[in-house]
Structure formats: structure tokens, C-alpha cells
DOTORPA-928353 format. One record per residue (C-alpha): x, y, z; residue number from 0; residue in one letter. Coordinates in steps of 0.1 Angstrom, whole numbers, plus 5000, padded with zeros to 4 digits. Layout:
BEGIN
(fipa (X Y Z) NUM 'A');
...
// end
This chain:
BEGIN
(fipa (1205 3106 9153) 0 'M');
(fipa (1189 3130 9127) 1 'T');
(fipa (1163 3156 9136) 2 'P');
(fipa (1138 3137 9116) 3 'T');
(fipa (1143 3106 9138) 4 'A');
(fipa (1140 3127 9169) 5 'E');
(fipa (1107 3143 9160) 6 'R');
(fipa (1084 3113 9168) 7 'P');
(fipa (1099 3110 9203) 8 'S');
(fipa (1094 3147 9210) 9 'R');
(fipa (1059 3146 9196) 10 'D');
(fipa (1051 3117 9219) 11 'A');
(fipa (1064 3136 9249) 12 'V');
(fipa (1044 3166 9240) 13 'R');
(fipa (1013 3145 9236) 14 'E');
(fipa (1017 3130 9270) 15 'R');
(fipa (1023 3164 9286) 16 'S');
(fipa (0992 3177 9269) 17 'T');
(fipa (0971 3147 9281) 18 'L');
(fipa (0983 3152 9316) 19 'A');
(fipa (0974 3189 9315) 20 'A');
(fipa (0940 3181 9302) 21 'Q');
(fipa (0934 3155 9329) 22 'I');
(fipa (0946 3178 9356) 23 'R');
(fipa (0920 3205 9347) 24 'S');
(fipa (0890 3180 9348) 25 'L');
(fipa (0870 3164 9377) 26 'P');
(fipa (0877 3127 9382) 27 'P');
(fipa (0848 3112 9362) 28 'H');
(fipa (0856 3135 9331) 29 'E');
(fipa (0893 3128 9334) 30 'A');
(fipa (0885 3090 9335) 31 'A');
(fipa (0866 3093 9303) 32 'A');
(fipa (0896 3110 9286) 33 'L');
(fipa (0920 3084 9300) 34 'V');
(fipa (0898 3055 9286) 35 'E');
(fipa (0902 3069 9250) 36 'R');
(fipa (0940 3071 9252) 37 'A');
(fipa (0964 3042 9246) 38 'L');
(fipa (0972 3024 9279) 39 'P');
(fipa (1009 3034 9277) 40 'A');
(fipa (1001 3070 9270) 41 'E');
(fipa (0975 3070 9298) 42 'A');
(fipa (1001 3056 9323) 43 'V');
(fipa (1027 3082 9313) 44 'D');
(fipa (1001 3110 9318) 45 'A');
(fipa (0990 3096 9352) 46 'L');
(fipa (1025 3094 9365) 47 'L');
(fipa (1027 3132 9360) 48 'Q');
(fipa (0997 3138 9383) 49 'L');
(fipa (0992 3139 9421) 50 'N');
(fipa (0988 3103 9433) 51 'P');
(fipa (0955 3112 9450) 52 'A');
(fipa (0942 3124 9417) 53 'M');
(fipa (0953 3092 9401) 54 'V');
(fipa (0934 3072 9427) 55 'Q');
(fipa (0903 3092 9421) 56 'A');
(fipa (0905 3087 9383) 57 'I');
(fipa (0912 3049 9386) 58 'L');
(fipa (0881 3045 9408) 59 'R');
(fipa (0860 3061 9380) 60 'Q');
(fipa (0873 3036 9354) 61 'L');
(fipa (0855 3004 9345) 62 'D');
(fipa (0873 2972 9354) 63 'S');
(fipa (0885 2965 9319) 64 'G');
(fipa (0903 2998 9312) 65 'P');
(fipa (0916 2999 9347) 66 'R');
(fipa (0931 2965 9343) 67 'R');
(fipa (0948 2974 9310) 68 'F');
(fipa (0962 3006 9324) 69 'I');
(fipa (0975 2989 9356) 70 'T');
(fipa (0991 2962 9334) 71 'A');
(fipa (1009 2989 9314) 72 'S');
(fipa (1023 3006 9345) 73 'A');
(fipa (1057 2996 9360) 74 'P');
(fipa (1052 2967 9384) 75 'P');
(fipa (1062 2987 9415) 76 'D');
(fipa (1038 3015 9405) 77 'V');
(fipa (1009 2992 9398) 78 'A');
(fipa (1014 2975 9431) 79 'E');
(fipa (1015 3008 9449) 80 'Q');
(fipa (0983 3019 9432) 81 'W');
(fipa (0966 2987 9445) 82 'K');
(fipa (0980 2993 9480) 83 'R');
(fipa (0968 3029 9480) 84 'N');
(fipa (0932 3019 9473) 85 'M');
(fipa (0930 3001 9506) 86 'R');
(fipa (0931 3034 9525) 87 'Y');
(fipa (0903 3059 9531) 88 'P');
(fipa (0896 3086 9505) 89 'E');
(fipa (0909 3115 9527) 90 'E');
(fipa (0940 3097 9540) 91 'S');
(fipa (0976 3102 9529) 92 'I');
(fipa (0977 3065 9520) 93 'G');
(fipa (0961 3076 9487) 94 'R');
(fipa (0992 3099 9481) 95 'L');
(fipa (1019 3072 9484) 96 'M');
(fipa (1044 3064 9457) 97 'E');
(fipa (1067 3034 9457) 98 'P');
(fipa (1101 3039 9475) 99 'P');
(fipa (1128 3033 9449) 100 'I');
(fipa (1160 3033 9471) 101 'S');
(fipa (1155 3008 9499) 102 'V');
(fipa (1185 2990 9513) 103 'F');
(fipa (1196 2970 9544) 104 'R');
(fipa (1216 2986 9572) 105 'P');
(fipa (1246 2962 9567) 106 'E');
(fipa (1251 2974 9531) 107 'M');
(fipa (1281 2995 9525) 108 'T');
(fipa (1280 3030 9512) 109 'V');
(fipa (1300 3020 9481) 110 'G');
(fipa (1276 2992 9473) 111 'D');
(fipa (1246 3015 9478) 112 'A');
(fipa (1261 3040 9454) 113 'I');
(fipa (1267 3014 9427) 114 'E');
(fipa (1231 3000 9432) 115 'A');
(fipa (1217 3035 9427) 116 'L');
(fipa (1236 3043 9395) 117 'R');
(fipa (1210 3026 9372) 118 'P');
(fipa (1181 3039 9393) 119 'V');
(fipa (1190 3076 9392) 120 'V');
(fipa (1191 3075 9354) 121 'R');
(fipa (1153 3069 9354) 122 'A');
(fipa (1141 3085 9386) 123 'A');
(fipa (1150 3113 9410) 124 'F');
(fipa (1163 3099 9443) 125 'V');
(fipa (1160 3121 9474) 126 'T');
(fipa (1168 3098 9502) 127 'Y');
(fipa (1180 3063 9507) 128 'V');
(fipa (1157 3044 9531) 129 'Y');
(fipa (1172 3018 9554) 130 'V');
(fipa (1149 2989 9565) 131 'V');
(fipa (1155 2957 9585) 132 'D');
(fipa (1147 2922 9575) 133 'A');
(fipa (1110 2927 9583) 134 'E');
(fipa (1108 2958 9562) 135 'G');
(fipa (1107 2982 9592) 136 'R');
(fipa (1121 3016 9586) 137 'L');
(fipa (1152 3021 9608) 138 'V');
(fipa (1168 3051 9592) 139 'G');
(fipa (1174 3072 9561) 140 'L');
(fipa (1205 3085 9544) 141 'V');
(fipa (1207 3118 9527) 142 'T');
(fipa (1224 3120 9493) 143 'M');
(fipa (1251 3143 9507) 144 'R');
(fipa (1260 3118 9534) 145 'D');
(fipa (1260 3090 9509) 146 'L');
(fipa (1282 3107 9483) 147 'L');
(fipa (1307 3121 9508) 148 'F');
(fipa (1307 3092 9533) 149 'G');
(fipa (1334 3065 9536) 150 'D');
(fipa (1326 3039 9509) 151 'R');
(fipa (1336 3011 9533) 152 'A');
(fipa (1312 3023 9560) 153 'A');
(fipa (1279 3006 9565) 154 'H');
(fipa (1246 3024 9560) 155 'L');
(fipa (1238 3019 9597) 156 'A');
(fipa (1269 3040 9605) 157 'D');
(fipa (1258 3071 9584) 158 'V');
(fipa (1220 3069 9585) 159 'M');
(fipa (1197 3092 9605) 160 'I');
(fipa (1181 3067 9630) 161 'A');
(fipa (1144 3067 9636) 162 'E');
(fipa (1135 3094 9611) 163 'P');
(fipa (1102 3113 9610) 164 'F');
(fipa (1075 3094 9593) 165 'S');
(fipa (1038 3095 9587) 166 'L');
(fipa (1011 3069 9591) 167 'A');
(fipa (0990 3061 9560) 168 'P');
(fipa (0957 3064 9579) 169 'E');
(fipa (0963 3101 9587) 170 'L');
(fipa (0942 3126 9570) 171 'T');
(fipa (0959 3151 9547) 172 'V');
(fipa (0950 3179 9571) 173 'R');
(fipa (0965 3161 9601) 174 'E');
(fipa (0996 3152 9581) 175 'A');
(fipa (1000 3188 9571) 176 'M');
(fipa (0999 3198 9608) 177 'R');
(fipa (1026 3173 9617) 178 'R');
(fipa (1048 3183 9588) 179 'A');
(fipa (1043 3220 9589) 180 'V');
(fipa (1077 3227 9605) 181 'N');
(fipa (1094 3200 9585) 182 'R');
(fipa (1098 3212 9550) 183 'H');
(fipa (1112 3179 9536) 184 'Y');
(fipa (1110 3171 9499) 185 'P');
(fipa (1098 3136 9507) 186 'Q');
(fipa (1082 3118 9537) 187 'Y');
(fipa (1084 3081 9544) 188 'P');
(fipa (1051 3064 9553) 189 'V');
(fipa (1050 3035 9578) 190 'C');
(fipa (1022 3012 9590) 191 'D');
(fipa (1014 3005 9626) 192 'A');
(fipa (1043 2979 9627) 193 'Q');
(fipa (1068 3005 9614) 194 'G');
(fipa (1071 2988 9580) 195 'R');
(fipa (1078 3012 9551) 196 'L');
(fipa (1048 3011 9528) 197 'V');
(fipa (1054 3041 9506) 198 'G');
(fipa (1067 3076 9503) 199 'V');
(fipa (1050 3110 9498) 200 'I');
(fipa (1064 3139 9480) 201 'R');
(fipa (1061 3171 9500) 202 'G');
(fipa (1049 3189 9469) 203 'A');
(fipa (1021 3164 9464) 204 'A');
(fipa (1010 3168 9500) 205 'L');
(fipa (1009 3206 9499) 206 'F');
(fipa (0993 3205 9464) 207 'E');
(fipa (0964 3185 9477) 208 'L');
(fipa (0960 3206 9508) 209 'E');
(fipa (0961 3238 9486) 210 'A');
(fipa (0933 3223 9465) 211 'F');
(fipa (0912 3216 9495) 212 'E');
(fipa (0917 3252 9508) 213 'I');
(fipa (0908 3267 9475) 214 'T');
(fipa (0876 3246 9474) 215 'A');
(fipa (0864 3259 9508) 216 'Q');
(fipa (0850 3293 9496) 217 'P');
(fipa (0830 3275 9469) 218 'G');
(fipa (0818 3248 9493) 219 'A');
(fipa (0804 3275 9516) 220 'M');
(fipa (0780 3286 9489) 221 'V');
(fipa (0772 3252 9475) 222 'G');
(fipa (0798 3249 9447) 223 'V');
(fipa (0811 3213 9445) 224 'E');
(fipa (0848 3206 9448) 225 'K');
(fipa (0848 3188 9415) 226 'E');
(fipa (0837 3219 9395) 227 'E');
(fipa (0865 3236 9376) 228 'R');
(fipa (0867 3263 9349) 229 'I');
(fipa (0867 3236 9323) 230 'A');
(fipa (0836 3218 9336) 231 'T');
(fipa (0809 3217 9309) 232 'P');
(fipa (0779 3240 9312) 233 'L');
(fipa (0753 3213 9320) 234 'M');
(fipa (0775 3196 9346) 235 'Q');
(fipa (0780 3230 9364) 236 'S');
(fipa (0743 3235 9363) 237 'F');
(fipa (0737 3201 9379) 238 'K');
(fipa (0763 3209 9406) 239 'F');
(fipa (0749 3244 9415) 240 'R');
(fipa (0712 3242 9409) 241 'N');
(fipa (0702 3220 9439) 242 'P');
(fipa (0719 3243 9463) 243 'W');
(fipa (0702 3273 9447) 244 'L');
(fipa (0669 3256 9452) 245 'L');
(fipa (0677 3250 9488) 246 'I');
(fipa (0687 3286 9491) 247 'N');
(fipa (0653 3296 9476) 248 'L');
(fipa (0635 3276 9503) 249 'L');
(fipa (0655 3293 9530) 250 'T');
(fipa (0648 3327 9514) 251 'A');
(fipa (0611 3319 9517) 252 'F');
(fipa (0616 3315 9554) 253 'A');
(fipa (0629 3350 9557) 254 'A');
(fipa (0600 3362 9535) 255 'G');
(fipa (0576 3343 9558) 256 'G');
(fipa (0589 3364 9588) 257 'V');
(fipa (0581 3396 9570) 258 'V');
(fipa (0546 3383 9560) 259 'A');
(fipa (0539 3374 9597) 260 'A');
(fipa (0544 3411 9606) 261 'F');
(fipa (0526 3424 9575) 262 'Q');
(fipa (0504 3446 9597) 263 'G');
(fipa (0534 3463 9613) 264 'T');
(fipa (0550 3469 9580) 265 'V');
(fipa (0518 3484 9566) 266 'D');
(fipa (0515 3507 9597) 267 'R');
(fipa (0552 3516 9598) 268 'L');
(fipa (0564 3516 9562) 269 'V');
(fipa (0596 3534 9572) 270 'I');
(fipa (0608 3500 9587) 271 'L');
(fipa (0612 3486 9552) 272 'A');
(fipa (0641 3510 9546) 273 'T');
(fipa (0661 3493 9574) 274 'F');
(fipa (0652 3457 9567) 275 'L');
(fipa (0680 3452 9541) 276 'P');
(fipa (0704 3472 9562) 277 'V');
(fipa (0700 3449 9592) 278 'L');
(fipa (0701 3418 9570) 279 'A');
(fipa (0732 3429 9552) 280 'G');
(fipa (0751 3440 9584) 281 'Q');
(fipa (0742 3409 9605) 282 'S');
(fipa (0749 3387 9575) 283 'G');
(fipa (0784 3401 9571) 284 'N');
(fipa (0790 3396 9608) 285 'T');
(fipa (0780 3360 9605) 286 'G');
(fipa (0802 3354 9575) 287 'C');
(fipa (0832 3369 9593) 288 'Q');
(fipa (0827 3345 9622) 289 'A');
(fipa (0821 3316 9597) 290 'L');
(fipa (0854 3323 9579) 291 'A');
(fipa (0874 3325 9611) 292 'V');
(fipa (0859 3293 9624) 293 'T');
(fipa (0864 3273 9592) 294 'V');
(fipa (0900 3285 9590) 295 'R');
(fipa (0905 3275 9627) 296 'G');
(fipa (0891 3240 9621) 297 'I');
(fipa (0913 3237 9590) 298 'T');
(fipa (0945 3247 9609) 299 'L');
(fipa (0936 3227 9639) 300 'G');
(fipa (0932 3257 9662) 301 'D');
(fipa (0898 3246 9674) 302 'V');
(fipa (0906 3220 9701) 303 'K');
(fipa (0883 3196 9718) 304 'A');
(fipa (0860 3215 9740) 305 'G');
(fipa (0870 3248 9725) 306 'G');
(fipa (0837 3253 9707) 307 'G');
(fipa (0820 3271 9736) 308 'K');
(fipa (0848 3295 9741) 309 'V');
(fipa (0848 3303 9704) 310 'L');
(fipa (0810 3309 9703) 311 'M');
(fipa (0813 3331 9734) 312 'S');
(fipa (0839 3352 9718) 313 'K');
(fipa (0819 3356 9686) 314 'E');
(fipa (0788 3365 9706) 315 'A');
(fipa (0808 3393 9724) 316 'L');
(fipa (0822 3405 9691) 317 'L');
(fipa (0788 3405 9676) 318 'G');
(fipa (0775 3426 9706) 319 'L');
(fipa (0804 3450 9703) 320 'A');
(fipa (0801 3455 9665) 321 'N');
(fipa (0763 3456 9667) 322 'G');
(fipa (0765 3483 9694) 323 'A');
(fipa (0786 3505 9672) 324 'V');
(fipa (0766 3500 9640) 325 'T');
(fipa (0733 3499 9659) 326 'G');
(fipa (0738 3533 9674) 327 'V');
(fipa (0747 3547 9640) 328 'L');
(fipa (0716 3531 9624) 329 'C');
(fipa (0694 3542 9653) 330 'G');
(fipa (0705 3578 9647) 331 'I');
(fipa (0698 3574 9610) 332 'A');
(fipa (0663 3560 9618) 333 'M');
(fipa (0656 3588 9642) 334 'Y');
(fipa (0666 3615 9617) 335 'L');
(fipa (0646 3599 9589) 336 'L');
(fipa (0616 3595 9611) 337 'A');
(fipa (0617 3632 9621) 338 'L');
(fipa (0620 3641 9584) 339 'F');
(fipa (0589 3621 9576) 340 'Q');
(fipa (0571 3635 9607) 341 'H');
(fipa (0567 3601 9624) 342 'E');
(fipa (0553 3605 9660) 343 'T');
(fipa (0575 3577 9674) 344 'H');
(fipa (0609 3588 9660) 345 'A');
(fipa (0628 3582 9692) 346 'L');
(fipa (0613 3548 9698) 347 'M');
(fipa (0619 3537 9662) 348 'L');
(fipa (0656 3547 9666) 349 'G');
(fipa (0658 3526 9698) 350 'L');
(fipa (0641 3496 9680) 351 'V');
(fipa (0666 3497 9652) 352 'V');
(fipa (0695 3500 9677) 353 'T');
(fipa (0684 3470 9698) 354 'V');
(fipa (0676 3449 9667) 355 'A');
(fipa (0710 3455 9652) 356 'M');
(fipa (0728 3446 9685) 357 'I');
(fipa (0707 3414 9689) 358 'G');
(fipa (0710 3403 9653) 359 'S');
(fipa (0747 3408 9652) 360 'C');
(fipa (0752 3388 9684) 361 'A');
(fipa (0731 3359 9670) 362 'V');
(fipa (0749 3361 9637) 363 'S');
(fipa (0783 3358 9654) 364 'G');
(fipa (0771 3327 9673) 365 'V');
(fipa (0756 3312 9641) 366 'S');
(fipa (0788 3317 9621) 367 'G');
(fipa (0807 3297 9647) 368 'A');
(fipa (0780 3272 9655) 369 'L');
(fipa (0772 3260 9620) 370 'V');
(fipa (0807 3247 9609) 371 'P');
(fipa (0812 3232 9644) 372 'L');
(fipa (0779 3214 9642) 373 'A');
(fipa (0787 3201 9606) 374 'L');
(fipa (0820 3188 9618) 375 'R');
(fipa (0803 3171 9648) 376 'R');
(fipa (0779 3154 9623) 377 'L');
(fipa (0809 3142 9603) 378 'G');
(fipa (0803 3166 9573) 379 'A');
(fipa (0827 3191 9558) 380 'D');
(fipa (0825 3222 9580) 381 'P');
(fipa (0824 3244 9549) 382 'A');
(fipa (0796 3226 9531) 383 'T');
(fipa (0770 3252 9522) 384 'A');
(fipa (0776 3268 9556) 385 'S');
(fipa (0772 3303 9542) 386 'S');
(fipa (0737 3295 9530) 387 'I');
(fipa (0727 3283 9565) 388 'I');
(fipa (0743 3312 9583) 389 'V');
(fipa (0727 3337 9559) 390 'T');
(fipa (0692 3322 9565) 391 'T');
(fipa (0697 3324 9603) 392 'A');
(fipa (0709 3360 9601) 393 'T');
(fipa (0680 3371 9578) 394 'D');
(fipa (0653 3355 9599) 395 'V');
(fipa (0668 3369 9631) 396 'T');
(fipa (0674 3404 9619) 397 'S');
(fipa (0641 3409 9602) 398 'M');
(fipa (0621 3390 9629) 399 'G');
(fipa (0638 3410 9657) 400 'L');
(fipa (0632 3444 9641) 401 'L');
(fipa (0596 3438 9633) 402 'L');
(fipa (0588 3421 9666) 403 'A');
(fipa (0603 3449 9686) 404 'L');
(fipa (0584 3475 9665) 405 'A');
(fipa (0551 3456 9670) 406 'T');
(fipa (0555 3456 9707) 407 'V');
(fipa (0571 3490 9714) 408 'L');
(fipa (0557 3513 9687) 409 'V');
(fipa (0519 3516 9690) 410 'R');
// end
């Protein structure tokens, strides 16, 4: 074959890779719009290069007509698997399944299995041979090493690993990750409640999706949608972010309302204004530390049933301890500043700042643990805008406590 004859094939491969790269960098609804403009065969080739969960998200965004054309252009086993995957919940690993391509019966010989695999391995990468009974139940698997070096006359039942580790399609990605964390297999079989093999999941696809969820958590804490990427258009990013900023504006007014409620105290003791941002910043950081640890614990499964009270107690004690250290330092700073400005209540002002810092840090620690736990109890993502809620709680508490104590104790 001449170089000229090869060029169209190489160009086609390059175009498919480019399309897959473009789709991978876009949220589902934008990727779907791009897929609709491509030829069905090219769209299928690009989709086959993506994480199956991403493929499902894109297919759901397509109109029925384009989806039907693309499904008809896919290999029959892949199209059937796509339909099967749609039956499972959005966060489940059932959305990640691919069709098993090397499934044999236990009575088949090793030699026959090798011959049956010869045409298969030319078109696909085979990791394991799955052995199922007459009802399709998974009874074992054979590694390629055991297959290639085994006695060709032996039956698969003689060389297989019986009752292999498998996952259920209804499991969430997070739960599947916990179960597979000590099993770094390249591929995992997925079986239904009756033990029937319904698909396989590549380990890389499972860890890729979990990595995406983890990277989305910091943004979710401050109101950035998971769908937003670097390539998201300006107006779409504005629509994603602005509602949360408006909510944050309302919560900021709550903190401002606390200051307004003690306007007389602020007018009388202007020196307090110097320490309002100090307390808000310190307690806010304490709350965000507790928030980060709690969200991480929920993600890794470290927060067991009934463990919320223990966690909140720990964060309250940590807040008290950290607040005591920083509170004493701030109290000394307030005392010295008050002396420099010839305030008559310098010692009492230092005490007020110390107590306010200790109290606000303790409340902030509890808030940082309570907010994600409450969101999880309500069925929401524990990271969803939790930083906005915690920041509001810490601002209101720190400013309110400082001004209330000053109103009562400094006359």
C-alpha cells in the first residue's frame, strides 16, 4: 500500500481522536451538541474512547433521533450494553459497564478457548476469560497466563479461579472504590443479584470517574457546578456561578445585620472594628478545616453510622483548643492597642476578644462538621456549597459574640 493510500485512514483516525478529546473536555449537554454534528460512525468511534459513564451522560442529552442513529452504528454488543446501562441509577457503577468479550462455558477446553479468542484479540484487548454456567452466572475467571500456559486438553473449570471477586451494578462509584481499594485489578466483573454476568468495568474507568468526583468537590463547596470546565463558554459559566454568588450575597447581609444590630456598641467602641475581620477570618478558617476533614471522611467512608456526634465533639474540642491559643494572642493585642489609644477598659476589651475567639472557633468547628453531615442526611452532596453555609455561620457567630460581649461587659 502506498503512503498516499494510507493517508485517509490516518486522517480519519486523527479526526476521531480529536473529536474524542473535544468531547472529553466538555460538559454532557455541550458534548452532545458536538456529537450530533458528527457522522454516526465517527461519533461512535469517539464515544468508544470515553469513560462509559461519560458516554451515558452524553446519550441522555441527545434527542431520540440522533441517539437512535448512533446506537444503530455501534457494534451490537456495545449498543445492547448502552441500553442495559441506562437502567441503573446515575451514580451507580452500572453506568460504567462494558460488554464482556471473552465469555465461555466451564466444560470448554483450554485449547478451544485459545482458538476462539484468536479473532477476538485482533480487535480488542482481552484481560480475563470469564466462565459462566448455562444460566449466565459467573462461576470463575481465567487469567491469560493460566490460559496460555495451561494444558490445552484441560477444561476451563480445572484452571479457573472459582467464585472471583465481583461488583454489583447498583453500587455507587464511591462504595465500589472502597471495596476494590485493595484489589488493583485491571478489570472487574459485574454481576446482578442472581450472580449473572451483566458487564465488566475497567479499573481505569472506575478510578477515573472517582478522581473526577474528588476534583469537583473543592468547587462544589463554593458553588461551582461539576459540569463546569476550563472550556465551558463564558455565559454558561456565568449561569453556573451567579446563583450561588447571589445566595452568598444574602448570607453576607446576615452578617452585616449582626453588626447593624450592635451599631451603638460599634459607635461607642470603634476599636472593636479592628478585630471584627480578625475573628471572622480565624473562625472561618477553623470551620473550613473541619469541613475539609469531614467531607474527606465521608468520601472515604470513615464516617460510620452514628459517628457524627463523635466527630462534632472532636471538632468542638479542637475549636476550643485552637481558639484558646489564638484568642489569648488576640486578647493581648487588643489590650496593648487599647492602652495605646488610652481606652479606659483595656483589660476588659482584651478579655472580650479572647472569649469571643474561643467561642467562635468552637462553633465554627462544629459547623464545619455539622453542615456536610446534615446535607448527606438530607440526600444531597455533602460538598454542595457547604463552604458558603459554614462561612455564614462563622461570620455571624464571631461578630455577634464579640459585639454582644462588648455590649454587656464594657460599659
